[in-house]
C-alpha positions as CSV (number, residue, x, y, z in Angstrom):
1,M,6.6,-5.9,-13.4
2,C,7.4,-2.3,-13.7
3,T,10.9,-1.6,-12.2
4,T,10.9,2.2,-11.9
5,P,13.2,3.8,-9.4
6,E,10.0,4.7,-7.4
7,H,9.0,1.0,-7.3
8,R,12.5,0.0,-6.1
9,T,12.2,2.6,-3.3
10,I,8.8,1.3,-2.2
11,V,9.9,-2.3,-2.3
12,A,13.0,-1.5,-0.4
13,M,11.2,0.4,2.3
14,L,8.5,-2.2,2.8
15,A,11.2,-4.9,2.8
16,A,13.0,-3.0,5.6
17,G,9.9,-3.1,7.6
18,S,8.4,0.3,7.1
19,P,4.6,0.3,7.4
20,V,2.5,1.1,4.2
21,W,1.3,4.5,5.6
22,Y,4.8,5.6,6.2
23,V,6.0,4.7,2.8
24,A,3.0,6.5,1.3
25,A,3.9,9.6,3.2
26,V,7.6,9.6,2.3
27,T,6.9,8.9,-1.4
28,K,3.9,11.2,-1.4
29,S,1.7,8.4,-3.0
30,D,-1.6,7.0,-2.2
31,R,-1.6,4.1,0.4
32,H,-3.5,1.8,-2.0
33,Y,-0.9,2.4,-4.7
34,I,2.0,1.5,-2.2
35,Y,0.1,-1.6,-1.2
36,T,-0.5,-2.6,-4.8
37,V,3.2,-2.2,-5.8
38,G,4.2,-4.1,-2.7
39,A,1.8,-7.0,-3.3
40,Q,3.2,-7.3,-6.9
41,H,6.5,-8.0,-5.3
42,G,5.4,-10.3,-2.4
43,Y,4.3,-8.0,0.3
44,P,3.9,-8.7,3.2
45,D,6.5,-11.5,2.8
46,R,9.8,-9.6,3.5
47,V,11.9,-12.4,2.1
48,A,10.1,-12.4,-1.2
49,M,10.4,-8.6,-1.3
50,R,14.2,-8.8,-0.8
51,Q,14.4,-11.4,-3.6
52,S,12.6,-8.9,-5.8
53,L,15.2,-6.2,-4.9
54,R,18.0,-8.6,-5.9
55,Q,16.2,-9.1,-9.3
56,F,16.1,-5.3,-9.8
57,A,19.8,-5.1,-9.3
58,E,20.8,-7.9,-11.7
59,P,21.8,-6.7,-15.1
60,R,19.6,-7.9,-18.0
């Protein structure tokens, strides 16, 4: 999984409950791209997405 800052932002916004169209508008990305990134991290399951965010924060 790619963990770019943009992906972290997308996952954080989706985990917080923002709709895909809103995240796409804020990040100036395509809605399909936002959905794909979210799905890689457990979207629409917010609990799974929060767990992904914790994994981003853990040092490797």
